[in-house]
Structure formats: structure tokens, C-alpha cells
N, C-alpha and C positions, 0 to 999 in steps of 0.2 A: 504494500500500500504506500503510495507517495504521500509524503508529508505536505500539508498545505504550506507553500512558501510564505513565510511571514516577512515583515519589513526587517526583522532583526537578523535574518540568516546571514552568516558571514562565510567568506571563503577562508579555508585554513591552508596555509602553506607550511609543510613540515619537512625540512631537510633531514633525511635519515643517515646522511653521510656526505663527505665531499667538502665540508667547510673545515677550516683549520688545516687543510692539507691539499696537496694536488693528488687527486685519485679518489676512488670509491664514491663516485657521484651518484646520488639517488635521492629524489625528492618526491614526496607525496603531496597531491593537491586534493583537498576534500571539501565537498559542498553537500551538506545534509547527508543523503544516503549514497553518495557516489565518491569513490576515490580513484584518481588516475595517478600513475607513477611515471616520472620522467627520468630516464636513464637507469642503469643498473650495473655499476662498475665495480672493479676490484682495486685494491692498492697493493703495492709490493711491500714486503716486510721491512720493518725498521731494523737497524743493526742489532738491537737487543732481542729481536724475536728469533732466537737460535733455532735453526732447522725448519722454520716455517716457510712454506712455498708461496702462499699468497694470503691476502686478507680480504674478506668479503663483509658486507654490512649485516648487522643484526636486524632482521625484519620482523621481530616480534609484533610490532605495531600492525603491520599488514596482516600477519596471521590472525591476530586478535579481531581484525575487522574484515576478514576474508570475504564475507558476503557483500561488502561494499566495493571491493576492488574490481574495477572494470577492465583495465588493460595497462600495458606498458608502452610508452612512447620513447623511442630512442633517437637522440639527436645526430649521432654519427658513430662510426665503427671503431673507435679506439678502446683499448683494454679498460681504461679508467671509466668508460661509459657502458661497456657491454660485457666485461669479463666475468661478472658474477651471475649472468643470466642462467647458465646451466644449473647453478647451485640453488638460486632463488626460485626458479620455476619448477624445481622438483617439489617445492612446498606450496607455491602459489601458482597454479596453472591457469593463467589468463592469457588472452591474445597479445601479441607484440606487433606494434605498428612502426614502420621505419621505411626509409628510402631504399632503392634497389641494391646498391652496393652494400649498405649497412646490413640488410637482411641476408645478402650473400655471405657476408663474413659471419653473421650470427648462425646461419645454417651450418657452416663448417664446424662451429663450436658444438652445436646441438648434435651433429652427427657423431662427433668424438665421444659424446656422453650418451649415445644411443637414445636420444630424445626427439629426433626429428619428427617422428610420426605423432608424438604426444602433444606437441606445442603448436598452437595455431599462430601463423604468421601472416601479416598482410603488407604487401608492398604499397607504399603511398607515393603519389606524385606531388611535386610542389604545387601549391595552390589548392590541393584537395583538402576537404574538411571531413573529419571523422566525428560522428556523434556518439557519445558514450554517456549514459545516465544524464547527469545535469551539466555535462561538459561538451563543448565542441572544440576540436583541436585542428588548427591549420598549420601545414608545413610551409616554411618560407625558405627560399634558396639563400645559403650563405657560402662563404669560402672558408676553407680550413686546410690543414696539412694532409687531410684525406678528403677524397671527393665525396659528393653526395651528403655533405653536412647540411643540417637544417636548423633554423630557429623555429620556435613554436609560438603561435598565438593561441593562448588558452582562453576560450570564451566561457564565462560562468555567469549565473544570474547576478553575481555581486560585481561583475566587471571583467575587463580583459587583462590578462597577464601576458607579457611578452618575455619568453625565455630565449636568450640568444644562442644557447648551446656554446660550444667552443667556436670562435669565429675570428676572421680577419676580414679586412676590406681589400679585395684584390680586383682591380679593374681589368687586369690582363691575365686571368688564370690560364694555366697550361691546358686545362680540359674544361669544357662546358662554359657556363655563363658566369658573369660577375654577380656578386651579392645583389639581391633584389631590394635595393634601397627604396625604390618607388613604393613597393608594397608596405614596407615598414612605415613609410610616411603616411600612406593611406590609413593604416590601422591607427597611427598616432592621431590622425584627424578625428577618428571616432571617439577618442578619449580612452586612454590606457590607465588602468588602475595602478599597475606596478611593472617595473622592468627588472628582470633578473639577468644581469649582464656579466659576461666572462671577465674575471679580474687578473688573469695570469700575468699579463704585461702592463698592468695599470701603473706600475712604477716607472715605465719607460716613456720618455717624451717622444713626440713626433708621430709619424705614421709608420705602419709596418710595411716593409718592402714587398714588392710582388714576387711570387714564386719564380717568375720568368727570369729574374735577375740571377738566380742560381744557374739557370741554363747557360747564360753568358759566361759565368765564371767557369763552369765545366768546360765550355768550348775553349776558353783560354788555356786551362790546365792541359787539356788533350793536345792543343797545338804546341805547347811548350815541352811536353814530355813524350815526344814521338818514339823515343827509343827504350821506354821502360814499360813494364807491366803496371797497370793502374788498378788499385783496390779502393773501392769506395764504401765506407760504412755509413749507414743511415738507418732511420726507423723503418721497420718492415712496412708499416702502414702508410708511409708517405708515397703514395702511388705516383703522384705528379713528379716527385723527385726521381723515382725510378724511370719514368717516361723520359725525363730530360737526359738521364745517363744513357739510355738506349739511343736517343737522338744523336748525342755526341759520338757514341760508339759507332753508329752507322756512318756518320759523316766521315769519321777517321778510319773506317774499315777495320773495326775491331770486333771480335766475337765476345759475347757476354755470358758469364757464368753467374748463376744465382746461388748463394750459399747461406744456410741458416733456415731452420724449419719454418719459422713464422713468415720469413720472407717468401719462401717457395709457396706456402699456403695462400698468402694474400695476392701474390702476383698471378697465381693460377685463377683465383676467384675473379680478380679484376679483369684479366684477359678474357675469360669466358663471358663476362657480362658486358664487355666492350668498353671498359674504362682505360685500357692500356692498348696501345697500338704497337705491336712488336713485329717488324718485318720478318718474313720467313728467313730461315737459316741464320738468324742473329744469335739466338740462344744456343749454347752448347752445354753438354753435360760436363760435370767436373772431371769425369774420367777422360774426356777428350782434350783436356788442356794441354797434355803433353804433345799433341799433334800440331800445335800452333806455336810459333815463336812468341816470346813474352810481349813484344811490342804490338802484337795483334790481339791482345786479350784485355778484358776488363772483368773484375770481380765485383759484384754487388753483394754486400754481406751485412749481417746483423752484428751488433756488439759495439755500436757507437757510444754506448753509455758505460763501457768498461765492465759489463756483466761478465762474471768469471766463466760462465758456461757458454757464452755466445761465441760464434765462429771467430770473430776477430781476436778476442782475448786468447783463444786457443792457438791461433796462428802466432800471436805475439810471444806466447810462452813456449812455443815449439811443441805444443801438444796436439796440433791438428793433424789428422791422419793423411790428408790429401795435399795440403798446401804448406810449403815452407817459404818463409819470408826471405827474399834475396836482397843483397846489398843495393841493387839498382831500383827496387820497387818504389813506386810513388803511391802513398796511401793518403786518402782524403777523408777527414772526419766531417761528414755532412750533417751535423747536428750540434746543438749546444748541450753541455752537461746539464741534466736535470738537477735542481738543488739537492745536495747530498751526495751526488755521484762524482764530484770534481776529482776526488782523490783517486778513485779507481780509473777514471779516464786518463789522468796524467800518468798513472802507473803504466797503462798500456802504451801511451805515446812514448814514454821513456824506453820501454822494452823494444818498441819498433825502431826507434832511433839507434839503440844499441846493436840491432841487427843490420845497421847500415842503410836502412830505408829512408826515403825522403818523406816526411810527414807534413801534410798541409791541414791545419785545423782552424785557420782564420778565414772568415768571410765566405765559406762554402755552404752557408746555411742562411735561410731566413725563417723567421718564426711563423707559426700558424695562428698566433693570437694577436688581438688588437692592441696597439699601443694607445697612449693617452688621446691623441687627436681623433683616432678612429672611434674610441669610446664616446668622445664628445659628440661626434657625428651621429651615432646611434641615439644618444639622449635627445639631441635636437630634433631628430625625426620622430621618435616614439613619444616624446614629451610625457613621460609617466608622472602620475601623482606621487608615487612612492618609489624609492630606489632600494633595491635589495642586491648588493654585490654578491656574486657567487663564484665558485671555481677558483680556489687559491688558498694559500696560507693566510693567517690572520693579517699579516702585513700587506698582502695584496688587496684584501678586502678593504682595509683602511685606506689604501692608496686610491681605490675607486670612490670610496666615500668622500675623500678630499676633492676628487674631480667633480662629483655631484654638487658639493658645496660651492666650488668655483662657479658652477653653472646656475647657482642661485637657490639650490635646495637647502632648506633649513634642517637642522639635526633631527627634528622629530618626524621628518619624512624619509629618513635614511635608516635602514635596518641592517646592522651587521649581526647576522644570526649565528648561533652555534648549532651543530648537529643536534637534533632532538627538540629544538625550540618549536613551539606552535605559534605561528604568526596568524592572527585573525584579522581580516580586513574587509572593508566595503567602502563605498563612497564617503561615508561619514567619518570613519576613523580606522586606525590600524594600531594593534598593540600585540605584544608577545603575551600569550595567555597560557601558561602551563608548559609542561615538557612531556615528551614521550620517551620510552626506553630506547636507547640506541647503543651501539657498541661495535667492536671488532669481533668477527668470527674468524678464527685462524684455520687455514687449510694446510694440513701436513700430510703429504702422500694422498692416501684415499680417505683419510680421516677429516671430517668437517666438524670443527667445533669441539673435538675431543681433547685438544691441547688448549688449556686456559692459562690464566696468570700463574696458577700454582705450579703447573708443570714447567712453565717458562722460568719461574723462580728457581726451581730445582735444577734446570739445565744451566742457568746462570751460575748457580752455586757450584755445580760439578765442573763447569768450564773454568771457574776462577780458582777453586780450592782443591778439586779432586775428591776422591772417595777412599775410605778405609772400611774394609769389611772384616768383622771379627767373627770367627766360626768356633763353636764349641759343642761338644757332644755330652749329654747328661744321661744318667741312668734314670729311667722312669721309676717313680716311687721313692727311691732313696735320695735322688737329687745329687748323687755323686758325679763329679766331673770325670768322664772317661777319656776324653781327648780334647786337646786344645788348652786354652784359647789360641788359635792361630790367626795371624794377621795377613790379609791380602790388601794391597793398595793399588790404585790406578790414578794417574794424574796428580799424585801428591808429592812424592820425591822419587828420584831414581834410586831404586832399592839397593842396587849393587854398590852405589857410592855412599850409602847411608846405613851400613850394617849396624853401627853402634847405636844409632837412633832407634832402629827397629828392635834391637836387643833390649834397650832400655824400656821401650814401649811394651814389649812382651813381659818384662819384669813388672811393670806397673799393673798390667792385666792380671798376672799371677797373684800379686799382692791383693788386688781387688777381689779376685775369686776366693782367696783365702779368707778375706774379711767377710765376704758374703756367707761362706760356709759356717764360719764361726758364729755369725749372727742368725743362723738358721733361716735365711731368706730363701723361699722356694717359689715365690710368685715371679713368673717369667718377665712380666712387664717391669717389675721392680729391678730384676737382675739386669735387664737391658738398659734401664735408666742409669744404674750404677756404672755399668761398663762405659756408656756414652760419656757420663760426667767425668769419670776419672781419666779416661783416655783423652777426651777433648781438652781437659785442663792441662795435661802433660804436653800434648802436641802444641797447644797455644803457647805454653811457657817456652818450649824449645824452638819453635819455628815461627811463631806469630802468624800461624795459618789456622783456619777453621775448616778442615775438610768435612765432608758429610760422613758420619760414622753410622754404619749399619751392623748391629749385632745379629747373628743368626744362630739360634739354638736348635740342635737336633736331639730328638729323644730316642733312646734305644731300649 
């Protein structure tokens, strides 16, 4: 039964992830009995998340309101916007709406998880409107570092919200049309309640360069390095970048090898769907490299962020099975380090230089995100009543809030939200009203959410201090010690070099066991506590370390 819409119904905007960080973007929009969700991304683990493969959002709120959830709208095909889909849709199976290439990439993911037949997907064209419950959603053409990116106009009874997705303004894109500024202006004229705008580059002045500029740079590099093999590392998802490398390769008669699983996946999807134009006989298999002289080949590879398992890092450290870096190679980093990856990137660059390669890491990249002047342009077209900066760390959101203030917005019309905040708004007012449960769910191997903070704390403890295991055998009934206590340690000290320390530790344990027997203590948990305390105190005194101590008692 539909509720009668009262004057007081408000639109709720609830970010479930993606604020305070770059990654894991997911936002719920709720009006009465309808919820739609924009994006469903993952983030990569922080340094202190030992052994974790990826992090996905906690969607408890959506599960609790499952009967309201109508569908997912995806702005573009990057991991931080689509990566959690296979995990989340196992629990909330509703239709997904996105543009052609985005759905193509999502299909690939769902196939890997054997979910292709279970999830309903709909390809949406720009300008098309989708009606779901109390919402109508329109897809608007934008530019980004992957094609088919869209902004969304979300129409609700409380007003229109424009969500830019990740975007830049590129008047000369490599493929397809420029961003549809005219449509954004038309929607702006209708009166827009709120603008949720990409903040990634809000600290950078000026305009973002066109992607075509990189094509010119590639052309120059190819012209200057006619006698060496060229290796270019970039993001797998930057299809336009790949297209420009292919163009330069064809112009200078080079064959192209694609290396790195994610790169191969995306290139095959983009080619099938017609977003990449690769002339015949351009691509060769990595096995065929040896049939061509170096100066006739180009490698496009993953690993521009210094990821230890990616193809380029394996080449740099000499671990790659098929490709060895040679002194004359020219290597181009066609990306900027994502905040936090600077160290690993410079490590890989140093390793490549040590192998005698020529490394180019300046100017071979343009960003996929809007800088300050582009953000101002969007504000002046959309003219929203409220500003809600999204997509970025806190400092990026603040930088966009400052831009909004320069444009004349006062502080109470700008909302810097945290993940979990519930922003309620309509034409009369907007305010944060309450919070919902949000958080990180960690994926480790096939386990989703089975590694929590306690397990991570133990891993941290083991990584920093090591472990000591004390084993002893007791006779059931009498409580007599038949064997042990023996000490086994891992990651604590190198045992062969510390015999005396181990002997003393054994002596401490013998004394403790003696004491326990004399006091007639038979309760196992008490015995374990005594062992932990006495050994822990001894080890701390001698080494100033606190390894994890695990007593194991066996009964015979």
C-alpha cells in the first residue's frame, strides 16, 4: 500500500561508504517506501589490514530495508564503483542499471562469481529515464578515464539531485562525445535541490587537460625512442589511454602485447563492445615477442601503482616468467600514484633504473577528475540549492566546500557528510538527522567478513612480536606432569642464536610447574594463566618483547 505523500516527506541521502576515502563508493537514496542505490564499490586494504585482499561496504542498512530496495544505478566501471557488486548482490538481489561498457565489465565480474544468470541487468542509454518506486533516474553523458561514464539526475517528489559520478570536462575525448553540459544546464533551469559532485581534484587549480594530450606525448616518446622496446604501465580500465598507445604503435609499426589479467579482461570487453579500435595483426601474444626485434614491440601492462603482484613490479624485481627488463628498454608510467602508493611506485622506478632502463614518469598522464575550474562550471550550470561534496578524503571534500563558498554558498547549504550520516532534505530545509550502521567488511580469500578487528589485532601482534607455544602432557586424574613443558617459538628470536635465553625460559617454566604442583592447582585455565604470566614476565624482562604465548595441555 502506498503511503499518502504528505507535505513533510523528505528525501534521505545516506552514504554507506566512499566518504573519508577514495574507494568503496555506495550511496542510498530513500523516499518513503523506495530506496535506490548509486554505485557499489570496493576499496583496497590499508597497510594495517594484514593479509586482507579487499574491503567491501557493510550493507546492513539495505538488508534491514530489503523490501524497499528497488535497484542499483552504476555511474561507471571502475573497481571503486563496481567491485563489491558480486558480494553485495549475493545478499540483495535487485536489478542493476548502467551504460553499455559498464554492464560489460560488471558481466565479466558476475561470470567469475557464477552469478550471471541470477542478477538482472539493464543497459541504459544516455538521456533515458528509469522509473523505480518514487524515483526517476536519468543518465547524462560525462567524460572520465573510462568510457561510458554517466552523471545521474535523480528525480524524487522532494526535488532533483544531480550526482556527477567521477567526471572531467573533456571537449576533445578520444572516443565518443564530450560531456553533455547542455543537459546539465537544462536540469539546472528546472531547479536542483542538491549537487553531489566529485571532489578528487578539488585541491587542484585550473582545468583538467584533455585525454588527447597524452596521445601527443606518446607520439613524441615513440618518435624519440625508435631503437628500444617500449613498456607502458597504466590503469587497466583506462580504455582511451590504451587506444592512444595502439594508435602510436600502429603509426610507428610496432606490435602490441597486453600483459596483466585485469588489462586483458577489460581490453577484450571493450573491443567486443566496440569501444576500442584495434587494427588487425596489431596485437600479438606474449609468446610471440621473441619473433620480433625489440624496436618493433610495445608492452601495455598493469602495475603503474607499484602493486607487488602486478606485471610491472614482477618485471622490475626479475620475477616475471616471460619478460626480462633490458638495459635499453624505455618504460613509461602513464598514471599518477594514488595517495598512499608513492613509496611502492618509487621503489619500482628505482628497480627499473637499476636494470639500466630509461624510465619516463613525468607528464605521460592526465587525470580523469575535474579540477577547480571544471567544478565551478558544473555548479554554475546545475545551480543547486545544497552542495554535498562526495568522492574523496576529508581534505578533498573540504576543498570542494571552499569552492562552493567562493561561489556564494553559505555554510548551512554545504554538507560534508560522513559515511552513515542520514541527510534529510526538501525545498524547505536540509539537516543531518541520525546515523545508520556502516563499516568495512574484509574479504580474505573466499572468506567474506570472517576476518574482523580481533583477528587483525592478532595478526598485528604475531607480525610484531611473534609467538611462543608451551606444550605439556599431564596424567588425567593425578595431574602429574608426564612430559614437558617444552617451548616452541616462531617469529620471536632465532632459537639457534639464543640457547641460553631458551634454557632460562625453560627453567622459569619448570619452577612455575613446581609451584603449581605444590599449591595443588588442577584447574587447567588457572594453570594456563600461571604459565602465561610467569613466562610473559620473564620474556619482557629479558627482551622487552611481548610475544603471544599459547599454552597447550594434553591429557593422557
